[in-house]
C-alpha positions as CSV (number, residue, x, y, z in Angstrom):
1,M,-21.2,39.8,33.7
2,N,-18.0,37.8,34.5
3,Q,-14.5,39.0,33.6
4,A,-14.3,36.8,30.5
5,E,-17.5,38.3,29.1
6,A,-16.3,41.9,29.8
7,A,-13.1,41.5,27.9
8,E,-13.0,42.4,24.2
9,P,-12.9,39.1,22.2
10,V,-9.6,38.3,20.4
11,L,-8.7,35.7,17.9
12,S,-6.6,33.3,19.9
13,H,-4.7,31.9,16.9
14,L,-3.2,35.2,16.1
15,D,-0.3,36.7,18.1
16,E,0.0,40.4,19.0
17,S,1.6,41.1,15.6
18,G,-1.3,39.3,13.8
19,H,0.7,36.2,12.8
20,I,-0.8,32.8,13.1
21,R,0.2,30.6,16.1
22,M,-0.9,27.5,17.8
23,V,-2.5,28.4,21.2
24,D,-0.2,27.4,24.1
25,V,-2.3,25.2,26.5
26,S,0.6,24.0,28.6
27,S,-0.5,26.1,31.6
28,K,-4.2,25.1,31.4
29,A,-5.7,22.4,33.7
30,A,-7.1,19.3,32.2
31,T,-10.8,19.2,32.7
32,Q,-13.7,17.1,31.3
33,R,-14.9,18.7,28.1
34,T,-17.8,17.9,25.9
35,A,-19.0,19.4,22.6
36,I,-22.1,18.6,20.5
37,A,-22.3,19.7,16.9
38,E,-25.2,19.5,14.4
39,A,-25.6,19.5,10.7
40,R,-28.4,18.8,8.3
41,V,-28.4,17.2,4.8
42,R,-31.3,18.0,2.5
43,M,-31.9,16.0,-0.6
44,S,-34.5,15.1,-3.3
45,A,-37.4,12.8,-2.5
46,Q,-35.9,10.1,-4.8
47,A,-32.5,10.2,-3.1
48,Y,-34.1,10.2,0.3
49,R,-36.2,7.2,-0.7
50,L,-33.1,5.3,-1.7
51,L,-31.3,6.3,1.4
52,T,-34.1,5.2,3.7
53,A,-34.7,2.0,1.7
54,R,-31.0,1.1,2.0
55,D,-31.1,0.6,-1.7
56,N,-28.0,2.6,-2.4
57,G,-25.5,0.7,-4.5
58,K,-22.5,1.7,-2.4
59,G,-23.9,0.1,0.8
60,E,-25.6,1.2,4.0
61,V,-25.2,5.0,3.9
62,L,-25.8,6.0,7.6
63,N,-23.6,3.3,9.0
64,T,-20.8,4.4,6.7
65,A,-21.4,8.0,7.6
66,N,-21.3,7.1,11.3
67,V,-17.9,5.4,10.9
68,A,-16.6,8.3,8.8
69,G,-17.7,10.9,11.4
70,V,-16.0,9.1,14.2
71,M,-12.8,8.6,12.2
72,A,-12.8,12.3,11.3
73,A,-13.1,13.4,14.9
74,K,-10.1,11.3,15.8
75,R,-8.1,12.9,13.0
76,C,-9.2,16.5,13.3
77,A,-5.7,17.8,14.1
78,E,-4.4,16.4,10.8
79,L,-7.1,18.4,8.9
80,I,-7.2,21.7,10.6
81,P,-3.7,23.3,10.9
82,L,-3.7,24.8,14.3
83,C,-5.9,22.2,16.2
84,H,-4.2,20.4,19.0
85,S,-4.0,16.7,18.8
86,L,-6.0,15.5,21.8
87,P,-7.1,12.2,23.3
88,L,-10.8,11.6,22.8
89,S,-12.6,9.6,25.4
90,F,-15.7,9.4,23.2
91,A,-16.8,10.3,19.7
92,G,-20.3,9.4,18.5
93,V,-22.6,10.3,15.6
94,E,-26.4,10.0,15.6
95,F,-28.9,10.6,12.8
96,S,-32.5,11.6,12.7
97,L,-34.6,11.3,9.6
98,D,-37.4,13.7,8.6
99,D,-39.5,12.0,5.9
100,A,-41.6,15.1,5.1
101,A,-38.6,17.4,4.5
102,H,-36.3,14.7,3.0
103,T,-33.5,15.6,5.5
104,V,-31.0,13.8,7.7
105,A,-30.1,15.6,10.9
106,I,-26.7,14.8,12.2
107,R,-25.6,15.2,15.8
108,A,-22.0,14.5,16.8
109,T,-20.8,14.3,20.4
110,C,-17.1,14.4,21.5
111,R,-15.6,14.2,24.9
112,S,-12.1,14.5,26.3
113,D,-10.3,15.1,29.6
114,Y,-7.7,17.5,28.3
115,K,-6.5,21.1,28.3
116,T,-8.5,22.3,25.3
117,G,-12.0,21.9,24.0
118,V,-13.4,19.4,21.5
119,E,-15.6,21.7,19.5
120,M,-13.6,21.3,16.3
121,E,-13.7,17.5,16.6
122,A,-17.5,17.5,16.9
123,M,-17.9,19.9,14.0
124,T,-15.5,17.9,11.9
125,A,-17.4,14.7,12.7
126,C,-20.6,16.3,11.6
127,S,-19.1,17.7,8.4
128,V,-17.5,14.5,7.3
129,A,-20.6,12.4,8.1
130,A,-22.6,14.9,5.9
131,L,-20.0,14.7,3.1
132,T,-20.2,10.9,3.3
133,I,-24.0,11.0,2.9
134,Y,-23.5,13.3,-0.1
135,D,-20.9,11.0,-1.6
136,M,-23.0,7.9,-1.3
137,C,-26.2,9.5,-2.6
138,K,-24.9,11.8,-5.3
139,A,-25.7,9.4,-8.1
140,A,-29.4,10.0,-7.3
141,D,-29.1,13.7,-6.6
142,K,-26.2,16.0,-7.3
143,G,-28.1,18.9,-5.7
144,I,-27.9,17.6,-2.2
145,V,-27.4,20.5,0.3
146,I,-25.3,20.3,3.4
147,E,-26.5,23.0,5.7
148,T,-26.3,24.4,9.2
149,V,-23.1,22.9,10.5
150,R,-22.8,24.4,13.9
151,L,-21.8,24.0,17.5
152,A,-24.8,23.3,19.6
153,Y,-23.3,22.8,23.0
154,K,-19.9,22.8,24.8
155,S,-18.9,22.4,28.4
156,G,-15.7,22.4,30.4
157,G,-12.6,24.6,30.5
158,K,-12.4,28.2,31.6
159,S,-15.4,29.4,29.6
160,G,-17.7,26.7,31.1
161,E,-21.0,25.8,29.6
162,W,-22.4,27.3,26.3
163,R,-25.5,26.5,24.3
164,S,-26.7,27.8,21.0
165,N,-30.0,29.5,20.7
């Protein structure tokens, strides 16, 4: 067990008095950082058929969700109060369709050479891509479910590499 694992976890956005703060990264070294997030969107057979037939009246759903996800990653610091504004070297969103389950799996990858990680950017990209799918398909199914938004992988920085189970 390394020293970081042995230490009791703390909430880094709270100071010793319990007040919120932005984490000071000025003394950290810039390293290459990557984060991959995942989400899943489940919908009715009818909405899924419309999505995959590209027959949705608002346009091509997955291309729109892709652009929305990338744009969201780039604006993460404007949405989440204590996130650092950081330069992304890459933001990408991919989709996998499951015809039997009527689901769209979303995978967002973000990279940066900076002093803090890109986990929030990747999860924001997934979330906004999923919300875009919902928005564009809600006329066919208001019961669409966005589920399992999570960090799947991260690398870089002091804590190194991490993978979800």
